[in-house]
C-alpha positions in Angstrom: -0.4 0.4 0.2 1.1 3.5 -0.9 0.5 6.7 1.8 -1.8 7.6 -1.3 -4.4 5.0 -0.7 -4.8 5.7 3.0 -4.8 9.2 2.8 -7.5 8.8 -0.2 -9.7 6.6 1.7 -9.7 9.4 5.5 -10.5 11.8 2.8 -13.9 9.7 1.9 -16.6 10.5 4.5 -15.7 14.3 4.6 -13.6 17.4 3.0 -10.3 17.6 5.4 -7.5 20.7 5.9 -4.0 19.7 6.1 -4.3 20.0 9.8 -7.8 17.8 9.9 -6.0 15.0 7.9 -3.3 14.9 10.2 -5.5 14.5 13.3 -7.3 12.1 11.0 -4.4 9.7 10.8 -3.4 10.2 14.4 -6.6 8.9 15.4 -8.2 6.5 13.1 -5.4 5.6 10.2 -3.1 5.5 12.7 -3.7 1.7 13.9 -2.6 0.4 10.1 -0.7 3.3 8.8 1.9 6.0 9.9 3.0 9.5 8.6 4.6 12.4 9.8 2.2 15.0 8.8 5.1 16.9 6.2 4.4 13.7 4.6 0.8 13.8 4.5 0.9 17.6 3.0 3.2 16.5 0.5 1.1 13.7 -0.4 -2.0 16.1 -0.9 -0.2 18.3 -3.2 1.4 14.9 -5.5 -3.0 14.0 -5.0 -4.1 17.4 -6.0 -1.3 17.3 -9.0 -2.7 14.0 -10.1 -5.9 14.8 -9.9 -7.3 12.6 -7.0 -7.9 15.2 -5.2 -9.6 18.7 -5.3 -8.3 21.8 -2.9 -10.8 24.7 -2.5 -9.0 27.8 -0.9 -11.5 28.8 2.5 -11.1 32.6 3.6 -10.8 32.5 7.2 -11.7 35.8 8.9 -9.1 35.6 12.4 -7.2 32.9 11.3 -4.5 32.3 7.8 -6.6 30.7 5.1 -6.9 27.3 4.6 -7.9 24.5 2.0 -9.9 21.6 2.1 -9.6 18.4 -0.2 -11.9 16.2 -1.3 -11.5 12.5 -3.3 -12.3 13.1 -6.9 -13.9 11.1 -8.9 -10.5 9.8 -10.2 -9.3 9.2 -6.7 -12.6 6.9 -5.9 -11.4 5.0 -9.1 -8.1 4.5 -8.0 -9.2 3.8 -4.4 -11.4 1.5 -6.5 -8.2 -0.2 -8.0 -6.3 -0.7 -5.2 -8.9 -2.5 -3.8 -9.9 -5.1 -6.0 -5.6 -5.8 -6.6 -4.0 -8.5 -4.7 -3.0 -8.1 -0.8 0.7 -9.1 0.2 0.6 -11.1 3.7 2.1 -7.9 6.4 5.2 -9.3 8.4 6.7 -7.7 11.5 9.9 -5.8 12.0 9.7 -4.6 15.5 13.1 -3.3 17.4 11.7 -4.4 21.2 11.5 -8.2 19.0 15.3 -8.7 18.2 15.7 -7.1 22.1 13.9 -9.7 23.7 15.0 -12.4 21.4 18.2 -11.1 22.3 17.2 -11.0 26.4 19.0 -14.1 26.9 22.7 -12.9 26.1 22.4 -9.4 26.9 20.5 -8.8 30.1 17.2 -8.7 30.7 16.4 -5.6 32.9 16.5 -3.3 30.5 14.3 -5.2 28.5 12.0 -5.4 31.1 11.7 -2.2 31.3 11.1 -1.7 27.7 8.1 -4.1 27.3 6.5 -2.1 30.5 6.6 1.0 28.4 5.5 -0.8 25.2 2.5 -2.3 27.8 2.0 1.3 28.5 1.7 2.7 25.5 -0.7 -0.3 24.2 -3.0 0.2 26.9 -3.5 3.7 26.1 -4.6 3.2 22.5 -6.8 0.4 23.9 -8.8 3.0 25.0 -8.0 5.4 22.3 -9.7 2.5 20.4 -12.5 1.6 22.5 -13.7 5.3 23.1 -13.3 5.9 19.3 -15.7 2.5 18.8 -18.1 3.5 21.3 -18.8 7.1 19.8 -19.0 5.3 15.9 -21.8 3.1 17.6 -23.8 5.7 19.3 -26.7 3.9 21.2 -26.4 1.1 18.9 -24.8 -2.3 20.6 -22.1 -3.6 18.4 -23.8 -6.2 17.0 -26.9 -4.2 15.8 -23.5 -1.7 14.5 -21.9 -4.4 12.5 -25.7 -5.0 11.0 -26.6 -1.7 10.0 -24.4 1.0 10.7 -23.6 3.7 8.4 -20.1 3.5 7.6 -18.4 0.0 8.4 -14.8 0.0 7.2 -13.3 2.3 9.8 -15.7 0.8 13.0 -13.6 -2.6 11.4 -10.1 -0.8 11.2 -10.9 0.4 14.2 -11.9 -3.6 16.0 -8.4 -5.0 13.9 -6.6 -2.0 15.8 -7.6 -2.4 19.2 -7.8 -6.1 18.4 -3.6 -5.4 17.7 -2.9 -3.7 20.5 -4.4 -6.0 22.9 -2.3 -8.2 21.6 0.6 -6.2 22.3 -0.2 -5.6 25.5 -1.3 -9.7 26.2 2.8 -10.4 24.7 4.7 -7.4 26.7 3.3 -8.4 30.0 3.4 -12.3 29.6 7.1 -11.6 28.0 8.3 -9.4 30.6 7.2 -11.5 33.3 9.1 -14.9 31.9 12.1 -12.4 32.0 11.4 -11.2 35.6 10.7 -14.7 36.6 14.3 -15.9 35.1 16.0 -12.8 36.7 14.8 -13.6 39.7 15.5 -18.0 39.5 18.8 -16.6 37.8 21.7 -17.8 40.4 23.5 -14.3 40.5 20.1 -13.2 41.2 18.0 -10.4 39.9 20.5 -7.9 41.5 23.5 -9.7 40.2 24.8 -10.6 44.0 
């Protein structure tokens, strides 16, 4: 997937400014695609140049003018082409996994601390995704929303983000506990004494 497809998908529901797009990425798209604000602004410019989005200037009195972007028919066609293309399986590339794999030989104390940090991050993301899902559902139960909800795609990607972070949390907590137990049981003890 290219950044262009993630940007086009984020613009499907409404016109957004570059600033609003970065916020939308932080909240809704970041669970499956990460991009820095400057990358998003550059991609908007490329998409506009290619005719996949169109921008319009909005004059504001007490603030600088802003541009709002929306997907064109050509942009929708590009997303349809992308959706029809075969997908490649994803794989994990994570520095923390390399550190955990090496923990037996390089010392586990720092790795345990980093696992705890990652677990804390996952917990915060779980809370964010849970709140987003509740907001999307409104007064509907999940079953009702999945059956009758207006826009199901963002909900399903948010569910994937929630499951991903729950998996991260469970793995980090389990791995940290295993390493702590091994440190405590080692002949040198947890503090090397």
